[in-house]
N, C-alpha and C positions, 0 to 999 in steps of 0.2 A: 342743246349743243351737241354737233354730229361729232361721228369719230372722224373724221378727216379733219374738221376743225383743231380737234386735240392733238394732232400729228404737229400743229405749228406751235401749238403753248408747250406740248410735252409736258402737261401737269394734269393732274386731278385730286382736287380736291374731296376727302369723305371724313365720315365722321362715325366714332365707336363711344358711345357713352360719354360723350363729353372731351374725348381727346382728339385733336386733329392730325391726321394723318397725310402724307403727302406720296403720291405715286404718278410715277412719270410711265409715258407710256414707251413700249416697244414697240418699234413698227415689225422686224422680223418677228415676232415670236406672237404679234396681234394680240399682245394681250399688256396690263399693268404691273410694275414692279415697283417694291417698295423703296422710296430713297429719301432722300434727306427729312430729319423731326420739322415740325412746325415750325419751332424758333428761326429757322433761317429764312423763310417764307416770304415773309415782309421784307426782305431786303434785295429778293433776288425775279421777285413775280407780280405781277398783276393779278390779284384773286379778290373774289368775291367772297366776304368771309361770314358765318352765321355759329352761334351755340347751340349745340344739340340737346334734346332730353331724347326722352328713351320713347314717346310715341310721335312728336314731331319737331321741325325745325322753326326756332326761332331767330331775329335777329340778336349780333353777338353786341352790341354797346349802343346801340339807339331801336326805336321801334322800324327803322328802316335798314335794309339791308346797306353796305358801305365796299366799294372798292379802297384799294390802295395802292399808288404807283412810288415805289420809292427808290433811291438812288442806285441806279444798274451801272455805276463806273466800274472797272475793276479794283481800286483801291477801297470804296467799299465792301464790296464782297469779301475781301481780302479781310479787311478789318471787322467784320461778321465771324468770318469763321475761324477766328483767332478764339470768340468768344461761345462756339457752339458747346464746348465741353460744360461750359461752367452754367449755360442753359438748360442742356441734360440734367443736369441735376436739380436745376428750379423745377424741372416737369417730370421727375423721376424717383428722386430717392426720396425717403423716407423721413431724414431728420438734413430737410436743404440749408439750414441755417449754415450747422457745424459744415459738414462736407463741401458747400460753397468757402466757406472760410478757410479751409486747411486748401484747396485748390487754389484760391488767389495767392494764398503765400508760396505755394510752390511756383504756380506761374511765375511770379511777380519779380523784374530783374530790372534793377535801373537803367540799364544799356538798352533796354527793350520798351520803346513807348507803347507799343500794341496793347499792351497787359497793364495797367494801372488802373488806380482808383479813379483818376481823374477821366480816362479814356473811358471808362465802365459808365462812370453820371454822364457824359457827352452822349454814349451810344443811347441811352433811355431817354436822355431830355431830346433826343435829336427831331426836329419839327418834320411830319409830315402830312402830305396834302391829301386827302380822303374824299372821296366821291358821294355824300349822302343820296342813294336810289331813292325816288319816291314808288312802289311798285304799283299801284293803281294808273302812273302815269310818267312818261318817259322823262319830266322834268328831273334835274339832279343840282344840287350845288355843291362847291367843297369846301372844305374845312380843314383849319391845320390845328392837326394835334399830335403831343408826345409819342416817340415811337414805343415807348411801355404800354402805351393804352390800346396799340393792337395786338398782343399778347392776351391770351385768356384769364379771364379772373383768376383763376388759381395760382396761376403762373406771375401776375400779378402781385398778390397779397404776400407767395413767398419773395420775392424779392424785395419789397417795402420791409416786410417782417426781418429778411435778412440784413438790410441796412439799417433798421433801429439795432440788432442784433450786434453789429461792428461798427455802429457810429461814430467810433472813434478814430477810424484808421480812415473816413472819408473827411471832406473839408464842410463845416456846418452850413455856410452857405448855400453850397451846392445842394446839401437834404434839405435845408428850408423851404430853396426853392421848389424843389421835384414836387414835397409835401405839397406846397401849397397849391400848384400849377395841379395836382391831380385833384386835390378837392373843390377847385375851381373850375375844372372840366364841367362845360357845357353837357357831355354827353352821358347817360346815367350810369350811376357807380353800383358795383356790386355791393354788396353790406360788409365781406371781408375785405375788399380791396378800400373799403372806406374807414375801415377798424384799422387797417395795417397803416394807411398813410397817416392819421390823427394818431396813432400811438409812434408814429417815425417824427412827426412835429411836436409829441410832447418829450419824447426822446432828447431830440435836437434843444428846445429849448431847455431842458435839463441843463444840458451843460454852455447854458448863454451863449446863443447863436450870433449876438450881437457883436462876439469877438472871433466873427468866424476869418476874417482876415488874418489874424494873427496864427489859424492852423496853415498859412501859404509857407508857414515858415517849418512846420513840423509836418509836411506832406507826407504822404504814403503810409509806410509803415516805420518811420524813424522818428514817430511820435513818442513823448514818454510815457509809460505805462501810470495806470492810473494809482498806485501806492505811491510811486515818487511824487505824482502830483498833489498829492494830500500832505506830505510832507514838506515841499515845498510850498506850499499853501499856507505852511505856519509860519513862515518866517517874512516880514513886513516887506525885506529886499527879494527883486527876480533872482538875482543871484548874488551868493557873499559877496563876491569881487567885482559887481557891477553898481555902480553909484546911482543906481537909479531906484526910485520905489516903485511899487507896483498901480500906486492910483495913477504916478504921473504920467507910467506906460499905457493904460487902458485911457486916458484923457489924450495922449496922440493918436490910440489907434481909431477914436471917435471921429477923426477926420478922413480915414482911409474911403475908397470909394465904396460904394453897395447902394444896390436898387432902390427905389422908394416901396417897392413890394415887399420885398424883405426887412427893411425897415419898420412896415406895417405890423410885420408878422413879428419880427423880436418883440416889439414895445406890446402886442397882446400877451404874447407867452410869457415876457417878463412879468406882467401885471399879475399874472395867473400865479406865475411862481414867489413870486412877493406878498400875494395873498395867503399862501398856503404857508410862507415862512411865519407870519404875523399869526396862523392862527396857533402855529405850535407855541410861540412866543408864549401867546394869549392864555395857551391850555396849561402852559407852566405856573400860571401864577395861582397862589392859596383862595382855596375857595373863600377864608374869610375874610381876605382883602377885596375880593370879588363882592360879595355881600355888603361888605361898608362903603361899596361904594353908588351903590344903587339906592334909585330915590324910595322912600317908605310907601308911597302908593303902588310902585312897582310889584316891591316886594309882597304887599297885601294881593294885588292879582294875579302874583304867579301860585301864592298860597291856596288862594281859590280855584285856580285851575289844578291843583295838585288832588283836590278834593274832588272836581268835578272828575278826571280822569280815574279815579281809584274807583267813583261809583256812576261808571257810565252804562246809562241804559239801555242806549238803541244806537244804530249806526247813523241816524241823524246829528242826535247830539254830538256824537264821536266828533263828527264833520266838521261841527259848529264850535269846537274845541283847537281842532287843527287852524281853524282861522283866527279864532282868539290869539292861539301860540304865535303864530306867523306875522300876528298886528304888534304883540305884545315885542316879540324880540326883532321887531325890522330893523335897517341898520346895521346887522349883526355885530362883530368885534367883542369886545370883551364883556360887557354888558348879556350879549346875547348868550355867551356859555354861561355869566352868573346866574343868569334868569333860567335856562335850562337846569341846571344845577339846584336849584331852589324847585321846581316843578316837579323832578323825580319820574319824568316819566315812564322809565326800562319800570317802576315796580308796577306800572297796569299790566291786565293777562296779555295774550298773547294777541286777540282778535283787536282787542283795544291798539294795540301799538299797530297790528299789521294797518289798520285803517288811517292811525295817524300820520304814517310816512310816508304812504301812497296820495297821501292830499296835501302834503307841506311841498310846497316846490318854491324855488327860490328865484330870483333876479336873474337875468341873464349875467350880469357884471358879477355877479357873488354868488354864482351856483355852484362852484367848486366849494369855498368856504361853507356855504351853509350846507350843502349835501355831506360835509365832512363833519358839520355839528349835529343834523340829523343822526347820524349812524353809531356817533360815537357818546351820545347822550337816550338814545331809544334802543338800540340793537347792541351796541358793544356790552353793554352793563351785563344783560339779561346771557350772552353767550359766556362771558367769561366765570359766571356762575353756575352755568349748565352742566348738569349732573346726568341726565336721562335724555332721549332723544328726544329733539326741538320738535312742535308742533308741525305739521304739514303748514298749516295760513300763514305762521310765521315765516318760514322758510320760502315758502311762494313768493309772499312781500318782500323779504329781503333779497334775494334772487333778481326779480325786476326791478326792483331798487339800483342793485347791483351793476345791471347791464346800461342803465342810464347813464351811472356816475362812476365809472370805473376809477380814476385816480383816488374818488376819494374813500372807496372801498379798498384801495389798496393800503391807504395811509391811516384809516380811520375803522379800518376793521380785522384786514386781515395780519397785517404786522402787529398790532397789540396782543390779538389772539395768540398769533407764534411765538409770542413771546411771555407768555401767560408764565405768571411764575408759579414751579412744582410740574410744569409740563401741560402738556394738552393731554383730555381724554379722548375716547373712541367718539361720546355724542359732539366734541369740538371738531375730531377729525374730522365727520362726516361733514359737517355745516361748511367746512373751508374746501374740502374736496368739491363739493356741489358747486361753489361760488367759484373757484379756479376752474372747474370745468366747464361750466355754464355762462360766465361772465367776462373771463379774461383771455386776451389772445395770448396765440402760445409764447410769442416774445415777449408780453407784460409779465407772464407767468415764468417766463426762463429768468429775465429780470429780477423779480421778486427772489428768485430761490435763491440767486447768485447774490442778494446782500444778505439776504438772513445765513447763509452758509458761510460766509466769506470774511465779511466785514465784522471788526471784534468790537466794535461800538452800536448803541442805538441807532436808528436813522433817525438825525435831528429834527426828518418831517411828521413823523411818528405824532399821531395826535387821539389825546385822550381827553376826559375831564379831571381837574385835579383832584377830585375825590376818587377816584380811580386809579391814580397812579402807582399805589402799594400793591395794585396788581398785577401789575408787567413790570418783568423784568428788564435785567441787560442783556442776557443773550437767552438763544434757545434751550433747552431744558430735553435732552435726549431720553424721551421716553419710548415704550413698544409704540402707541398712538403715532408717536411724530413719524417713527421709520413705517408706518403704514400708510401712514399722508405722501410721505416719499414714494413709496410704491405705486401709490392711488395715482401721482403726478408723472411717475415715468412711463406707467400704463397709459396714460393718456397723452403720450408722445410728444412730451414738453421737452425742447433740445434743451441740454446742459450743457455749460462748458467747460473747458479741460478746467479751471481753478475750482468749478462748482463739485465736480467729479474728485479730485483730489481731496477737495476737504470733507466729501461721504466718505471717502475710502477710510482717512484718517479717524473720524468720528465713528465711523464701524470697527476700526480696532482697537480705538480706547474702550468700545462697548461690547466688546466679543465675550469677554469673561462673564461679563455682569448679566449678559442674556443669550449665554451658553445653551439653554436649554428652551429657549424661546423661537417657537416656532415663527411667529410673526417676525421676527429680525430674520430672521434666518431666509425666509420668503423675499424679504426686502434686498437681501444680498444676491439672492436668484433672479430677482430681476433687475438686481443692478448690471450683474454680468451680461443678462442676456438683453440690454439696452444700449447699455455702454461698453461695449466690448471693445471696441478701436480706443476707445480712451482710456481704458485701464492696463494697459500694456507695460507702462511705466510703473504702476501699484499693483502687478501682478504678484511678486514676493511677496509683499506685506499684507494684501488679502487671503493670498492661501493660508499666513501663517495664522491672521484671525481665524478665517474658517476651521482651522484645525482646530481649536479650542472651543466649537459647536458640537453639540450631540442631538441632531434633530434626523427626523425622515429626509431633508434634503440635501443635508451636508456633503455626502456623498457626490451628489449631482452637481455641487457648487464646484468643489473640489475638480470633477470630471471637465465641467466648462471651461473652470480656468485654465487648465492642462491644456486644451486646447487651441485655448489664444493664441 
């Protein structure tokens, strides 16, 4: 492209380590000057987009370059310009979920339809025609994609993570549709974009997206807070003064309009949630009742497998035993838990357990249930009794398994470990830190922390064998190792919600005298102030009072940073 032709386009796209910049041609100065950020480009100009690397340029969305010709009407430009600050947050912020939430709350006005949760989703899902150009030949074809798919992968992942983080403020049906379309897109998906979309689908399914039509009555920021919904959920009547039951209301809502695709997603995700609920109910059954319901022949085979696992001699025999376990427990359900309780696989050595879990694969329809069984019977008991650093072979196997089955890792491993009676120790802290760092998306980790820190009761979906329930308490016990874990989570840039930070400050104030000379505790406080400073302004006085009761090398540093807030 010649310099003269650029005068007409007045645009040049350049790359800098993956960040797309826009430079406008200045005819008088004979040069280019920086102008609007990347995000406004797809709505104003026809450009060819690529993803960059340090050595060469590669196509951004597919093996072929694409050109985008969006809406150039004045209304489209004005609508986009109102969202530029939010997209700048997604592009540049170190904590985009929290910053974006604050911006949206500050900018939201009932009288202004240009900035609302509905218009934001409409912008992201707007269809745009793209030309897929084949470099070797002049031929090309047009494909319609959502506008969000024209953004860089990092920005897409952050937006989807934000929607998971603030899913309660959006219509569930819209979020279901966005996540589903992203996953079904014919263009190649980046790993983190795919993970964020799947996480969004999981979060929405937790909230029963089949009832999305009800959220139209609770649009924008007028919906009830979670704690009030929980209180209301305990009553059979929708409202004390309204003579209609909850079941009757739900049955009427089932006739509300929704697309076939939405219904399909709802069905699939509801089945997954029902399965996990059944798993928890099964896990609460006593082991004696489970054993009594088993066939004597099955009990005999389980006892035989137990001896084989304890005396495994080679990898080949261990793999064969994994197949035998899978055949014996095929069908899942209560029998599978009872059989695994009889086999007691957690008593095998670390190498045997690592081989077994890597070869125990469930069917597509019950992979969530089966993976939860594997973690709670093979891995969880070992980690609950961990007093020394875990072996490398076991940790590697656990991490690889949890990368594939993130939801099972959350309910069958992380939640029970963090609720361990007496609190976690340093070896358990190291294991949890690695799983959170390498297996969970930041949004998942933030949600996990919120449930553990803020909720007063045990999560009903927590999964463990009946014989190990005595090792798990109803709430976290704040030990030095737990404060170290929270520090590790903060250092990993996991965005915490305001209520999570408030609860952390409350727990820190309660423990200040107990750990007054603990350097680990004070290092956590220093990290909390550094990472969550803007969220601590309302807790500044209480936190300074707590820090004043400590006496360590970093006490003065903490007080100094608190004073500067």
